[in-house]
C-alpha positions, 0 to 999 in steps of 0.5 A: 603138216608134221610127220605122222599126219599131225599138224604142226603147232603154230606159235602162240605169239600175238605180237605183244612181247613184254616180259612181266615181273612174273617172267612171262610174256604179257601177250602169249604167257610164255617164259622168255626161255620158251620164246627163245627155244620155240623154233628149235622145240620138238612138236611134243614140247610145243604142245606141252607149252601150248597146253599150259598157256590157258592155266597161266593166263587164268592165273595172271588174270586172277593175280591182276584182280 
């Protein structure tokens, strides 16, 4: 558990690590820089990335159609 009683954000990694032409991982939808920085990111930054992932995934699905 993180400081302040909030739980730590786990990684969104699903072990399908391939960076697509859009610059995002096909598995988790993070950018390469976000993946590299993840272990050093503060919890608020991780939460911000996690909050952005559903929209990124929807966008990727819409473009693929």
